[in-house]
N, CA and C atoms of all chains as a GROMACS GRO file, in nm:
protein
  639
    1MET      N    1   1.784  10.474   5.095
    1MET     CA    2   1.837  10.329   5.089
    1MET      C    3   1.908  10.284   4.916
    2ILE      N    4   2.038  10.264   4.921
    2ILE     CA    5   2.101  10.233   4.806
    2ILE      C    6   2.057  10.115   4.754
    3GLN      N    7   1.964  10.099   4.660
    3GLN     CA    8   1.931   9.973   4.620
    3GLN      C    9   2.068   9.879   4.514
    4LYS      N   10   2.152   9.960   4.493
    4LYS     CA   11   2.242   9.867   4.403
    4LYS      C   12   2.356   9.789   4.489
    5VAL      N   13   2.340   9.826   4.631
    5VAL     CA   14   2.412   9.735   4.720
    5VAL      C   15   2.337   9.603   4.746
    6LEU      N   16   2.232   9.599   4.722
    6LEU     CA   17   2.139   9.479   4.783
    6LEU      C   18   2.174   9.362   4.685
    7LEU      N   19   2.193   9.244   4.742
    7LEU     CA   20   2.214   9.154   4.649
    7LEU      C   21   2.071   9.068   4.591
    8PRO      N   22   2.071   8.967   4.500
    8PRO     CA   23   1.959   8.911   4.468
    8PRO      C   24   1.906   8.836   4.569
    9HIS      N   25   1.779   8.776   4.547
    9HIS     CA   26   1.682   8.727   4.684
    9HIS      C   27   1.757   8.595   4.715
   10ARG      N   28   1.813   8.497   4.622
   10ARG     CA   29   1.851   8.373   4.627
   10ARG      C   30   1.959   8.382   4.751
   11TYR      N   31   2.011   8.486   4.758
   11TYR     CA   32   2.144   8.494   4.885
   11TYR      C   33   2.084   8.466   5.021
   12LYS      N   34   1.970   8.499   5.051
   12LYS     CA   35   1.890   8.522   5.175
   12LYS      C   36   1.910   8.340   5.200
   13LYS      N   37   1.859   8.252   5.118
   13LYS     CA   38   1.870   8.134   5.156
   13LYS      C   39   2.007   8.052   5.197
   14ALA      N   40   2.106   8.126   5.131
   14ALA     CA   41   2.260   8.076   5.157
   14ALA      C   42   2.280   8.157   5.295
   15GLY      N   43   2.232   8.265   5.297
   15GLY     CA   44   2.272   8.336   5.444
   15GLY      C   45   2.203   8.232   5.554
   16VAL      N   46   2.089   8.194   5.536
   16VAL     CA   47   2.025   8.109   5.653
   16VAL      C   48   2.095   8.016   5.681
   17TRP      N   49   2.178   7.954   5.595
   17TRP     CA   50   2.247   7.836   5.613
   17TRP      C   51   2.383   7.868   5.670
   18PHE      N   52   2.447   7.962   5.600
   18PHE     CA   53   2.592   7.995   5.633
   18PHE      C   54   2.630   8.034   5.779
   19ALA      N   55   2.508   8.171   5.807
   19ALA     CA   56   2.548   8.209   5.949
   19ALA      C   57   2.534   8.097   6.060
   20PRO      N   58   2.448   8.033   6.072
   20PRO     CA   59   2.414   7.914   6.203
   20PRO      C   60   2.547   7.830   6.195
   21ILE      N   61   2.569   7.776   6.081
   21ILE     CA   62   2.669   7.679   6.064
   21ILE      C   63   2.790   7.729   6.089
   22GLY      N   64   2.835   7.838   6.044
   22GLY     CA   65   2.971   7.930   6.060
   22GLY      C   66   2.971   7.924   6.218
   23PHE      N   67   2.874   7.998   6.275
   23PHE     CA   68   2.861   8.033   6.386
   23PHE      C   69   2.899   7.905   6.495
   24ILE      N   70   2.817   7.813   6.496
   24ILE     CA   71   2.837   7.679   6.554
   24ILE      C   72   2.966   7.651   6.533
   25THR      N   73   3.026   7.616   6.424
   25THR     CA   74   3.154   7.569   6.409
   25THR      C   75   3.267   7.636   6.471
   26TRP      N   76   3.258   7.763   6.486
   26TRP     CA   77   3.331   7.886   6.520
   26TRP      C   78   3.350   7.829   6.667
   27CYS      N   79   3.207   7.833   6.741
   27CYS     CA   80   3.203   7.823   6.896
   27CYS      C   81   3.262   7.662   6.930
   28ALA      N   82   3.240   7.593   6.840
   28ALA     CA   83   3.264   7.425   6.881
   28ALA      C   84   3.420   7.429   6.885
   29ALA      N   85   3.481   7.521   6.748
   29ALA     CA   86   3.646   7.504   6.748
   29ALA      C   87   3.696   7.603   6.883
   30GLN      N   88   3.624   7.699   6.924
   30GLN     CA   89   3.695   7.776   7.033
   30GLN      C   90   3.701   7.690   7.159
   31GLN      N   91   3.569   7.626   7.181
   31GLN     CA   92   3.564   7.522   7.302
   31GLN      C   93   3.636   7.397   7.289
   32GLY      N   94   3.709   7.394   7.193
   32GLY     CA   95   3.817   7.262   7.184
   32GLY      C   96   3.753   7.138   7.132
   33ALA      N   97   3.616   7.132   7.057
   33ALA     CA   98   3.550   7.021   7.021
   33ALA      C   99   3.645   6.966   6.920
   34PHE      N  100   3.724   7.013   6.832
   34PHE     CA  101   3.810   6.952   6.755
   34PHE      C  102   3.959   6.909   6.795
   35SER      N  103   3.959   6.929   6.923
   35SER     CA  104   4.121   6.919   6.978
   35SER      C  105   4.187   6.767   7.001
   36GLY      N  106   4.061   6.697   6.987
   36GLY     CA  107   4.094   6.551   6.977
   36GLY      C  108   4.183   6.496   6.868
   37TRP      N  109   4.147   6.570   6.756
   37TRP     CA  110   4.245   6.514   6.653
   37TRP      C  111   4.303   6.633   6.560
   38ILE      N  112   4.261   6.756   6.622
   38ILE     CA  113   4.381   6.845   6.542
   38ILE      C  114   4.431   6.935   6.639
   39GLU      N  115   4.557   6.957   6.634
   39GLU     CA  116   4.625   7.021   6.761
   39GLU      C  117   4.592   7.164   6.754
   40THR      N  118   4.577   7.210   6.871
   40THR     CA  119   4.546   7.363   6.893
   40THR      C  120   4.661   7.438   6.866
   41GLY      N  121   4.620   7.546   6.766
   41GLY     CA  122   4.739   7.636   6.740
   41GLY      C  123   4.754   7.595   6.583
   42SER      N  124   4.773   7.498   6.555
   42SER     CA  125   4.826   7.423   6.422
   42SER      C  126   4.747   7.502   6.301
   43TRP      N  127   4.815   7.472   6.182
   43TRP     CA  128   4.733   7.564   6.064
   43TRP      C  129   4.612   7.515   6.060
   44GLN      N  130   4.568   7.395   6.060
   44GLN     CA  131   4.434   7.321   6.046
   44GLN      C  132   4.334   7.399   6.140
   45MET      N  133   4.381   7.404   6.262
   45MET     CA  134   4.285   7.450   6.355
   45MET      C  135   4.240   7.612   6.312
   46VAL      N  136   4.362   7.670   6.294
   46VAL     CA  137   4.368   7.824   6.245
   46VAL      C  138   4.256   7.825   6.135
   47THR      N  139   4.286   7.735   6.032
   47THR     CA  140   4.182   7.730   5.913
   47THR      C  141   4.032   7.732   5.945
   48ILE      N  142   4.015   7.630   6.033
   48ILE     CA  143   3.879   7.611   6.055
   48ILE      C  144   3.801   7.726   6.122
   49LEU      N  145   3.897   7.789   6.247
   49LEU     CA  146   3.847   7.905   6.282
   49LEU      C  147   3.830   8.024   6.185
   50ALA      N  148   3.905   8.015   6.120
   50ALA     CA  149   3.901   8.140   6.017
   50ALA      C  150   3.793   8.138   5.911
   51THR      N  151   3.787   7.990   5.865
   51THR     CA  152   3.694   7.957   5.765
   51THR      C  153   3.528   7.984   5.855
   52SER      N  154   3.533   7.921   5.950
   52SER     CA  155   3.388   7.942   6.017
   52SER      C  156   3.367   8.047   6.050
   53PHE      N  157   3.453   8.160   6.086
   53PHE     CA  158   3.417   8.293   6.142
   53PHE      C  159   3.393   8.369   6.007
   54PHE      N  160   3.452   8.381   5.907
   54PHE     CA  161   3.409   8.423   5.768
   54PHE      C  162   3.301   8.379   5.701
   55GLY      N  163   3.267   8.245   5.742
   55GLY     CA  164   3.136   8.208   5.686
   55GLY      C  165   3.047   8.264   5.753
   56PHE      N  166   3.061   8.267   5.904
   56PHE     CA  167   2.945   8.335   5.986
   56PHE      C  168   2.938   8.494   5.939
   57LEU      N  169   3.040   8.527   5.886
   57LEU     CA  170   3.030   8.685   5.851
   57LEU      C  171   2.967   8.684   5.728
   58ALA      N  172   3.011   8.597   5.627
   58ALA     CA  173   2.919   8.604   5.482
   58ALA      C  174   2.781   8.586   5.521
   59GLY      N  175   2.757   8.484   5.593
   59GLY     CA  176   2.596   8.442   5.597
   59GLY      C  177   2.527   8.586   5.653
   60LEU      N  178   2.582   8.634   5.758
   60LEU     CA  179   2.521   8.770   5.799
   60LEU      C  180   2.487   8.880   5.696
   61TYR      N  181   2.614   8.899   5.601
   61TYR     CA  182   2.607   8.987   5.516
   61TYR      C  183   2.489   8.946   5.398
   62PHE      N  184   2.476   8.816   5.366
   62PHE     CA  185   2.376   8.747   5.276
   62PHE      C  186   2.233   8.801   5.333
   63LEU      N  187   2.218   8.749   5.448
   63LEU     CA  188   2.100   8.781   5.529
   63LEU      C  189   2.064   8.926   5.542
   64ILE      N  190   2.151   9.014   5.574
   64ILE     CA  191   2.122   9.171   5.550
   64ILE      C  192   2.082   9.211   5.469
   65PHE      N  193   2.184   9.177   5.309
   65PHE     CA  194   2.180   9.271   5.227
   65PHE      C  195   2.105   9.208   5.110
   66ALA      N  196   2.046   9.057   5.129
   66ALA     CA  197   1.963   8.993   5.017
   66ALA      C  198   1.840   9.074   4.990
   67LYS      N  199   1.800   9.084   4.877
   67LYS     CA  200   1.666   9.195   4.857
   67LYS      C  201   1.557   9.088   4.912
   68GLU      N  202   1.444   9.126   4.940
   68GLU     CA  203   1.324   9.038   4.963
   68GLU      C  204   1.256   9.036   4.828
   69LYS      N  205   1.154   8.932   4.810
   69LYS     CA  206   1.099   8.893   4.688
   69LYS      C  207   1.077   8.992   4.601
   70ASN      N  208   0.999   9.083   4.682
   70ASN     CA  209   0.948   9.224   4.614
   70ASN      C  210   1.012   9.338   4.689
   71GLU      N  211   1.111   9.394   4.622
   71GLU     CA  212   1.172   9.500   4.716
   71GLU      C  213   1.123   9.639   4.660
   72ASP      N  214   1.054   9.677   4.736
   72ASP     CA  215   0.983   9.806   4.705
   72ASP      C  216   1.012   9.914   4.812
   73GLU      N  217   0.945  10.040   4.799
   73GLU     CA  218   1.002  10.169   4.888
   73GLU      C  219   0.934  10.122   5.007
   74TYR      N  220   0.846  10.041   5.045
   74TYR     CA  221   0.809  10.030   5.177
   74TYR      C  222   0.894   9.940   5.266
   75ILE      N  223   0.953   9.840   5.168
   75ILE     CA  224   1.054   9.757   5.225
   75ILE      C  225   1.192   9.853   5.269
   76ALA      N  226   1.234   9.938   5.173
   76ALA     CA  227   1.347  10.024   5.185
   76ALA      C  228   1.325  10.110   5.331
   77LYS      N  229   1.181  10.152   5.347
   77LYS     CA  230   1.164  10.201   5.464
   77LYS      C  231   1.181  10.151   5.596
   78LEU      N  232   1.149   9.995   5.590
   78LEU     CA  233   1.154   9.937   5.691
   78LEU      C  234   1.332   9.888   5.731
   79ARG      N  235   1.380   9.904   5.613
   79ARG     CA  236   1.526   9.887   5.633
   79ARG      C  237   1.593   9.995   5.708
   80LEU      N  238   1.568  10.130   5.664
   80LEU     CA  239   1.595  10.235   5.742
   80LEU      C  240   1.549  10.227   5.891
   81GLN      N  241   1.434  10.189   5.914
   81GLN     CA  242   1.391  10.180   6.053
   81GLN      C  243   1.490  10.087   6.138
   82SER      N  244   1.509   9.944   6.057
   82SER     CA  245   1.599   9.862   6.130
   82SER      C  246   1.718   9.909   6.157
   83PHE      N  247   1.783   9.981   6.075
   83PHE     CA  248   1.930  10.067   6.095
   83PHE      C  249   1.913  10.138   6.208
   84GLN      N  250   1.799  10.228   6.228
   84GLN     CA  251   1.816  10.329   6.319
   84GLN      C  252   1.789  10.239   6.452
   85THR      N  253   1.692  10.130   6.451
   85THR     CA  254   1.678  10.054   6.582
   85THR      C  255   1.795   9.993   6.617
   86ALA      N  256   1.865   9.943   6.517
   86ALA     CA  257   2.000   9.859   6.550
   86ALA      C  258   2.099   9.955   6.603
   87ALA      N  259   2.095  10.095   6.569
   87ALA     CA  260   2.196  10.188   6.584
   87ALA      C  261   2.165  10.195   6.761
   88PHE      N  262   2.027  10.235   6.778
   88PHE     CA  263   2.007  10.255   6.920
   88PHE      C  264   2.030  10.139   7.023
   89GLY      N  265   1.992  10.032   6.979
   89GLY     CA  266   2.021   9.887   7.044
   89GLY      C  267   2.166   9.906   7.079
   90GLN      N  268   2.263   9.915   6.963
   90GLN     CA  269   2.437   9.922   6.994
   90GLN      C  270   2.450  10.004   7.095
   91LEU      N  271   2.393  10.141   7.067
   91LEU     CA  272   2.443  10.247   7.184
   91LEU      C  273   2.405  10.219   7.311
   92ALA      N  274   2.264  10.136   7.348
   92ALA     CA  275   2.221  10.116   7.491
   92ALA      C  276   2.339  10.004   7.528
   93PHE      N  277   2.365   9.922   7.427
   93PHE     CA  278   2.470   9.813   7.480
   93PHE      C  279   2.584   9.865   7.537
   94PHE      N  280   2.650   9.960   7.444
   94PHE     CA  281   2.768  10.025   7.470
   94PHE      C  282   2.762  10.090   7.600
   95ILE      N  283   2.653  10.161   7.631
   95ILE     CA  284   2.646  10.261   7.771
   95ILE      C  285   2.610  10.144   7.878
   96LEU      N  286   2.566  10.057   7.868
   96LEU     CA  287   2.514   9.952   7.972
   96LEU      C  288   2.643   9.873   8.008
   97SER      N  289   2.725   9.852   7.901
   97SER     CA  290   2.863   9.776   7.902
   97SER      C  291   2.962   9.852   7.984
   98PHE      N  292   2.970   9.988   7.948
   98PHE     CA  293   3.078  10.055   8.028
   98PHE      C  294   3.016  10.083   8.150
   99VAL      N  295   2.891  10.126   8.179
   99VAL     CA  296   2.854  10.137   8.350
   99VAL      C  297   2.876  10.015   8.415
  100TYR      N  298   2.859   9.902   8.330
  100TYR     CA  299   2.880   9.749   8.405
  100TYR      C  300   3.033   9.739   8.436
  101ILE      N  301   3.114   9.774   8.336
  101ILE     CA  302   3.269   9.757   8.333
  101ILE      C  303   3.316   9.857   8.484
  102ALA      N  304   3.252   9.971   8.472
  102ALA     CA  305   3.286  10.097   8.567
  102ALA      C  306   3.268  10.061   8.723
  103LEU      N  307   3.135  10.009   8.710
  103LEU     CA  308   3.075   9.946   8.882
  103LEU      C  309   3.146   9.814   8.917
  104SER      N  310   3.188   9.719   8.800
  104SER     CA  311   3.226   9.600   8.837
  104SER      C  312   3.356   9.589   8.940
  105VAL      N  313   3.320   9.489   9.041
  105VAL     CA  314   3.428   9.490   9.147
  105VAL      C  315   3.568   9.418   9.100
  106ASN      N  316   3.500   9.312   9.021
  106ASN     CA  317   3.635   9.247   8.922
  106ASN      C  318   3.709   9.328   8.837
  107GLU      N  319   3.846   9.292   8.857
  107GLU     CA  320   3.919   9.357   8.768
  107GLU      C  321   3.891   9.307   8.616
  108PRO      N  322   3.880   9.376   8.496
  108PRO     CA  323   3.833   9.334   8.350
  108PRO      C  324   3.985   9.256   8.330
  109ALA      N  325   3.943   9.120   8.263
  109ALA     CA  326   4.044   9.026   8.237
  109ALA      C  327   4.131   9.071   8.094
  110GLY      N  328   4.180   9.176   8.094
  110GLY     CA  329   4.272   9.233   8.001
  110GLY      C  330   4.213   9.249   7.870
  111ASP      N  331   4.319   9.248   7.756
  111ASP     CA  332   4.285   9.276   7.644
  111ASP      C  333   4.192   9.190   7.568
  112ALA      N  334   4.179   9.049   7.610
  112ALA     CA  335   4.090   8.946   7.542
  112ALA      C  336   3.958   8.989   7.566
  113GLN      N  337   3.909   9.012   7.692
  113GLN     CA  338   3.795   9.045   7.734
  113GLN      C  339   3.750   9.180   7.688
  114LEU      N  340   3.839   9.291   7.667
  114LEU     CA  341   3.788   9.412   7.566
  114LEU      C  342   3.747   9.359   7.415
  115GLU      N  343   3.844   9.282   7.375
  115GLU     CA  344   3.820   9.248   7.216
  115GLU      C  345   3.686   9.183   7.195
  116LEU      N  346   3.683   9.078   7.285
  116LEU     CA  347   3.556   9.029   7.289
  116LEU      C  348   3.407   9.104   7.296
  117PHE      N  349   3.448   9.218   7.388
  117PHE     CA  350   3.327   9.319   7.411
  117PHE      C  351   3.330   9.401   7.287
  118LEU      N  352   3.422   9.426   7.220
  118LEU     CA  353   3.405   9.516   7.059
  118LEU      C  354   3.356   9.426   6.982
  119ILE      N  355   3.401   9.298   6.960
  119ILE     CA  356   3.372   9.230   6.861
  119ILE      C  357   3.209   9.193   6.875
  120LEU      N  358   3.168   9.181   6.995
  120LEU     CA  359   3.023   9.153   7.051
  120LEU      C  360   2.952   9.282   6.993
  121ALA      N  361   2.972   9.408   7.042
  121ALA     CA  362   2.907   9.546   7.020
  121ALA      C  363   2.905   9.544   6.868
  122ILE      N  364   3.007   9.527   6.777
  122ILE     CA  365   2.964   9.530   6.631
  122ILE      C  366   2.891   9.418   6.568
  123LEU      N  367   2.895   9.314   6.631
  123LEU     CA  368   2.775   9.194   6.578
  123LEU      C  369   2.663   9.233   6.628
  124LEU      N  370   2.645   9.288   6.725
  124LEU     CA  371   2.515   9.288   6.788
  124LEU      C  372   2.409   9.408   6.717
  125PHE      N  373   2.502   9.495   6.655
  125PHE     CA  374   2.415   9.573   6.563
  125PHE      C  375   2.346   9.516   6.442
  126TRP      N  376   2.446   9.441   6.390
  126TRP     CA  377   2.375   9.355   6.255
  126TRP      C  378   2.281   9.241   6.333
  127VAL      N  379   2.284   9.168   6.438
  127VAL     CA  380   2.180   9.122   6.498
  127VAL      C  381   2.047   9.185   6.541
  128PHE      N  382   2.085   9.289   6.562
  128PHE     CA  383   1.971   9.376   6.613
  128PHE      C  384   1.880   9.421   6.469
  129TYR      N  385   1.962   9.445   6.401
  129TYR     CA  386   1.907   9.494   6.227
  129TYR      C  387   1.842   9.371   6.184
  130ILE      N  388   1.882   9.245   6.183
  130ILE     CA  389   1.834   9.135   6.123
  130ILE      C  390   1.700   9.090   6.200
  131ALA      N  391   1.713   9.087   6.358
  131ALA     CA  392   1.598   9.078   6.418
  131ALA      C  393   1.486   9.173   6.403
  132TYR      N  394   1.518   9.290   6.405
  132TYR     CA  395   1.407   9.384   6.368
  132TYR      C  396   1.327   9.394   6.243
  133PHE      N  397   1.416   9.379   6.138
  133PHE     CA  398   1.363   9.388   6.003
  133PHE      C  399   1.279   9.252   5.971
  134ASN      N  400   1.345   9.142   6.031
  134ASN     CA  401   1.252   9.021   6.011
  134ASN      C  402   1.132   8.990   6.098
  135ILE      N  403   1.163   9.031   6.224
  135ILE     CA  404   1.025   9.031   6.304
  135ILE      C  405   0.904   9.114   6.253
  136THR      N  406   0.934   9.262   6.191
  136THR     CA  407   0.872   9.328   6.133
  136THR      C  408   0.777   9.297   6.004
  137MET      N  409   0.874   9.245   5.928
  137MET     CA  410   0.828   9.176   5.795
  137MET      C  411   0.718   9.054   5.817
  138TYR      N  412   0.771   8.985   5.912
  138TYR     CA  413   0.684   8.860   5.967
  138TYR      C  414   0.543   8.918   6.009
  139ARG      N  415   0.540   9.020   6.113
  139ARG     CA  416   0.410   9.073   6.140
  139ARG      C  417   0.343   9.137   6.047
  140ILE      N  418   0.396   9.209   5.956
  140ILE     CA  419   0.304   9.269   5.848
  140ILE      C  420   0.257   9.186   5.742
  141ARG      N  421   0.336   9.080   5.717
  141ARG     CA  422   0.290   8.957   5.648
  141ARG      C  423   0.169   8.864   5.687
  142LYS      N  424   0.176   8.855   5.833
  142LYS     CA  425   0.085   8.782   5.905
  142LYS      C  426  -0.042   8.844   5.918
  143MET      N  427  -0.040   8.993   5.952
  143MET     CA  428  -0.139   9.077   5.938
  143MET      C  429  -0.196   9.119   5.810
  144ALA      N  430  -0.138   9.127   5.700
  144ALA     CA  431  -0.176   9.127   5.578
  144ALA      C  432  -0.263   8.999   5.547
  145HIS      N  433  -0.194   8.876   5.567
  145HIS     CA  434  -0.270   8.754   5.525
  145HIS      C  435  -0.392   8.731   5.607
  146GLU      N  436  -0.416   8.785   5.726
  146GLU     CA  437  -0.532   8.785   5.816
  146GLU      C  438  -0.654   8.856   5.762
  147LYS      N  439  -0.605   8.979   5.702
  147LYS     CA  440  -0.690   9.090   5.667
  147LYS      C  441  -0.762   9.021   5.524
  148MET      N  442  -0.260  11.162   5.804
  148MET     CA  443  -0.313  11.178   5.695
  148MET      C  444  -0.397  11.053   5.684
  149LYS      N  445  -0.516  11.061   5.641
  149LYS     CA  446  -0.614  10.967   5.613
  149LYS      C  447  -0.619  10.922   5.464
  150ASN      N  448  -0.658  10.808   5.417
  150ASN     CA  449  -0.648  10.778   5.299
  150ASN      C  450  -0.778  10.663   5.263
  151ASN      N  451  -0.817  10.685   5.145
  151ASN     CA  452  -0.942  10.610   5.104
  151ASN      C  453  -0.903  10.504   4.987
  152VAL      N  454  -0.780  10.454   5.020
  152VAL     CA  455  -0.717  10.361   4.885
  152VAL      C  456  -0.821  10.250   4.924
  153ARG      N  457  -0.844  10.159   5.038
  153ARG     CA  458  -0.932  10.047   5.038
  153ARG      C  459  -1.066  10.074   5.013
  154GLU      N  460  -1.135  10.171   5.043
  154GLU     CA  461  -1.275  10.217   4.980
  154GLU      C  462  -1.258  10.209   4.824
  155GLU      N  463  -1.158  10.276   4.754
  155GLU     CA  464  -1.163  10.303   4.617
  155GLU      C  465  -1.136  10.143   4.562
  156ARG      N  466  -1.057  10.075   4.608
  156ARG     CA  467  -1.030   9.950   4.566
  156ARG      C  468  -1.174   9.840   4.564
  157ILE      N  469  -1.200   9.858   4.674
  157ILE     CA  470  -1.321   9.767   4.696
  157ILE      C  471  -1.439   9.799   4.604
  158LYS      N  472  -1.433   9.948   4.569
  158LYS     CA  473  -1.553   9.996   4.451
  158LYS      C  474  -1.495   9.929   4.347
  159LEU      N  475  -1.383   9.920   4.302
  159LEU     CA  476  -1.345   9.865   4.169
  159LEU      C  477  -1.343   9.704   4.164
  160ASP      N  478  -1.370   9.675   4.263
  160ASP     CA  479  -1.356   9.510   4.294
  160ASP      C  480  -1.223   9.428   4.259
  161ILE      N  481  -1.124   9.504   4.324
  161ILE     CA  482  -0.988   9.439   4.308
  161ILE      C  483  -0.934   9.402   4.425
  162THR      N  484  -0.856   9.283   4.425
  162THR     CA  485  -0.780   9.256   4.547
  162THR      C  486  -0.664   9.324   4.580
  163GLN      N  487  -0.612   9.327   4.689
  163GLN     CA  488  -0.492   9.394   4.720
  163GLN      C  489  -0.384   9.344   4.633
  164GLN      N  490  -0.380   9.205   4.614
  164GLN     CA  491  -0.276   9.145   4.533
  164GLN      C  492  -0.282   9.197   4.407
  165GLU      N  493  -0.389   9.213   4.328
  165GLU     CA  494  -0.426   9.263   4.207
  165GLU      C  495  -0.376   9.403   4.200
  166LEU      N  496  -0.418   9.484   4.285
  166LEU     CA  497  -0.374   9.620   4.302
  166LEU      C  498  -0.196   9.640   4.313
  167ALA      N  499  -0.149   9.554   4.379
  167ALA     CA  500   0.005   9.557   4.410
  167ALA      C  501   0.074   9.498   4.274
  168ASP      N  502   0.026   9.412   4.204
  168ASP     CA  503   0.074   9.369   4.089
  168ASP      C  504   0.064   9.470   3.989
  169ALA      N  505  -0.034   9.547   3.975
  169ALA     CA  506  -0.056   9.661   3.887
  169ALA      C  507   0.039   9.779   3.905
  170ILE      N  508   0.101   9.798   4.020
  170ILE     CA  509   0.152   9.930   4.038
  170ILE      C  510   0.292   9.873   4.099
  171SER      N  511   0.342   9.731   4.078
  171SER     CA  512   0.461   9.670   4.104
  171SER      C  513   0.518   9.694   4.264
  172VAL      N  514   0.423   9.657   4.344
  172VAL     CA  515   0.487   9.667   4.473
  172VAL      C  516   0.443   9.525   4.538
  173SER      N  517   0.484   9.515   4.672
  173SER     CA  518   0.430   9.403   4.727
  173SER      C  519   0.262   9.431   4.798
  174ARG      N  520   0.219   9.300   4.812
  174ARG     CA  521   0.067   9.300   4.896
  174ARG      C  522   0.093   9.368   5.021
  175GLN      N  523   0.206   9.343   5.089
  175GLN     CA  524   0.236   9.418   5.204
  175GLN      C  525   0.230   9.552   5.233
  176THR      N  526   0.284   9.619   5.130
  176THR     CA  527   0.316   9.770   5.088
  176THR      C  528   0.144   9.807   5.096
  177ILE      N  529   0.053   9.752   4.992
  177ILE     CA  530  -0.082   9.795   5.009
  177ILE      C  531  -0.160   9.756   5.146
  178PHE      N  532  -0.118   9.670   5.202
  178PHE     CA  533  -0.180   9.674   5.325
  178PHE      C  534  -0.135   9.762   5.431
  179ALA      N  535  -0.034   9.784   5.405
  179ALA     CA  536   0.042   9.917   5.520
  179ALA      C  537   0.002  10.046   5.482
  180ILE      N  538  -0.011  10.073   5.341
  180ILE     CA  539  -0.108  10.194   5.292
  180ILE      C  540  -0.240  10.193   5.348
  181GLU      N  541  -0.292  10.104   5.296
  181GLU     CA  542  -0.462  10.097   5.363
  181GLU      C  543  -0.470  10.107   5.531
  182THR      N  544  -0.388  10.057   5.573
  182THR     CA  545  -0.407  10.065   5.730
  182THR      C  546  -0.361  10.172   5.802
  183GLY      N  547  -0.257  10.249   5.717
  183GLY     CA  548  -0.208  10.405   5.740
  183GLY      C  549  -0.083  10.385   5.802
  184LYS      N  550   0.005  10.255   5.811
  184LYS     CA  551   0.107  10.216   5.849
  184LYS      C  552   0.222  10.292   5.769
  185TYR      N  553   0.171  10.347   5.659
  185TYR     CA  554   0.278  10.384   5.559
  185TYR      C  555   0.223  10.492   5.453
  186THR      N  556   0.292  10.612   5.469
  186THR     CA  557   0.234  10.670   5.352
  186THR      C  558   0.334  10.686   5.249
  187PRO      N  559   0.263  10.663   5.120
  187PRO     CA  560   0.341  10.628   5.007
  187PRO      C  561   0.445  10.753   4.942
  188SER      N  562   0.525  10.729   4.860
  188SER     CA  563   0.594  10.843   4.787
  188SER      C  564   0.491  10.902   4.714
  189VAL      N  565   0.538  11.032   4.645
  189VAL     CA  566   0.470  11.072   4.518
  189VAL      C  567   0.431  10.990   4.390
  190ILE      N  568   0.547  10.935   4.361
  190ILE     CA  569   0.540  10.848   4.258
  190ILE      C  570   0.424  10.740   4.275
  191LEU      N  571   0.432  10.660   4.411
  191LEU     CA  572   0.359  10.545   4.437
  191LEU      C  573   0.219  10.624   4.472
  192ALA      N  574   0.174  10.733   4.487
  192ALA     CA  575   0.059  10.798   4.510
  192ALA      C  576   0.006  10.823   4.386
  193LEU      N  577   0.104  10.876   4.287
  193LEU     CA  578   0.029  10.882   4.120
  193LEU      C  579   0.004  10.750   4.062
  194LYS      N  580   0.076  10.661   4.102
  194LYS     CA  581   0.051  10.524   4.031
  194LYS      C  582  -0.093  10.470   4.118
  195LEU      N  583  -0.084  10.496   4.224
  195LEU     CA  584  -0.238  10.452   4.297
  195LEU      C  585  -0.327  10.536   4.237
  196SER      N  586  -0.312  10.636   4.199
  196SER     CA  587  -0.418  10.728   4.163
  196SER      C  588  -0.471  10.692   4.010
  197GLN      N  589  -0.374  10.638   3.958
  197GLN     CA  590  -0.409  10.601   3.815
  197GLN      C  591  -0.488  10.472   3.799
  198CYS      N  592  -0.422  10.393   3.872
  198CYS     CA  593  -0.488  10.263   3.886
  198CYS      C  594  -0.628  10.270   3.938
  199LEU      N  595  -0.655  10.349   4.034
  199LEU     CA  596  -0.784  10.362   4.080
  199LEU      C  597  -0.875  10.436   4.044
  200LYS      N  598  -0.808  10.518   3.931
  200LYS     CA  599  -0.889  10.628   3.875
  200LYS      C  600  -0.965  10.743   3.966
  201ARG      N  601  -0.875  10.789   4.038
  201ARG     CA  602  -0.918  10.897   4.127
  201ARG      C  603  -0.804  10.987   4.135
  202LYS      N  604  -0.828  11.109   4.173
  202LYS     CA  605  -0.742  11.212   4.206
  202LYS      C  606  -0.649  11.185   4.327
  203VAL      N  607  -0.506  11.221   4.329
  203VAL     CA  608  -0.447  11.217   4.430
  203VAL      C  609  -0.518  11.244   4.577
  204GLU      N  610  -0.559  11.374   4.556
  204GLU     CA  611  -0.620  11.424   4.680
  204GLU      C  612  -0.747  11.395   4.711
  205ASP      N  613  -0.816  11.279   4.634
  205ASP     CA  614  -0.933  11.212   4.665
  205ASP      C  615  -0.903  11.081   4.758
  206LEU      N  616  -0.752  11.050   4.725
  206LEU     CA  617  -0.723  10.920   4.790
  206LEU      C  618  -0.660  10.970   4.905
  207PHE      N  619  -0.586  11.057   4.919
  207PHE     CA  620  -0.510  11.085   5.047
  207PHE      C  621  -0.566  11.245   5.102
  208VAL      N  622  -0.614  11.242   5.236
  208VAL     CA  623  -0.689  11.343   5.285
  208VAL      C  624  -0.575  11.402   5.403
  209LEU      N  625  -0.540  11.531   5.397
  209LEU     CA  626  -0.477  11.581   5.499
  209LEU      C  627  -0.568  11.606   5.635
  210GLU      N  628  -0.534  11.568   5.747
  210GLU     CA  629  -0.606  11.587   5.868
  210GLU      C  630  -0.527  11.718   5.966
  211LYS      N  631  -0.613  11.773   6.039
  211LYS     CA  632  -0.582  11.894   6.121
  211LYS      C  633  -0.445  11.886   6.181
  212GLU      N  634  -0.386  11.778   6.246
  212GLU     CA  635  -0.272  11.742   6.286
  212GLU      C  636  -0.138  11.721   6.192
  213ASP      N  637  -0.181  11.715   6.074
  213ASP     CA  638  -0.047  11.700   5.956
  213ASP      C  639   0.009  11.853   5.948
   0.00000   0.00000   0.00000
């Protein structure tokens, strides 16, 4: 694990706020929540969509690469384990999705669906990573506390 | 691999947190080592041996399946 690429621990808190707020704002904008006062396709709407999506990505980056309070070799091992699990999860998603698409009686809805699938596949890797790493850390902390 | 870190730590009457602070790791790491969930690196094993005043081979014992 390359320690130099990790961010200071304080970035984790920023990530906890950035990721959900960015994601919710992006979903809301996609669903037309702002269409009452901002025209769809206008530069303001594009700015909201771009800012919220990049805010979400920045939040994910902070959550993934912020150091733990005491970053040591055991944490580094857990990070590697999480990467491995995330890779398996993503592979499983790819295989299942392709099988689903191949067996699906409905025609795929063109490039937009494929784009969404690919974005989801990329994001799922990081979601698996965050979930596995944080659940494992929580369990270890809880067990250590109980002992 | 079996280890006697917990027994040696208790003999010296120090807590997991004190041992963790002494060798600059987290308490979770000491817990993971003591419960066999994690096998430390050579550097960490040597630090543990210095801190617990025991030889590395007294702290970590190979088993048949290793």
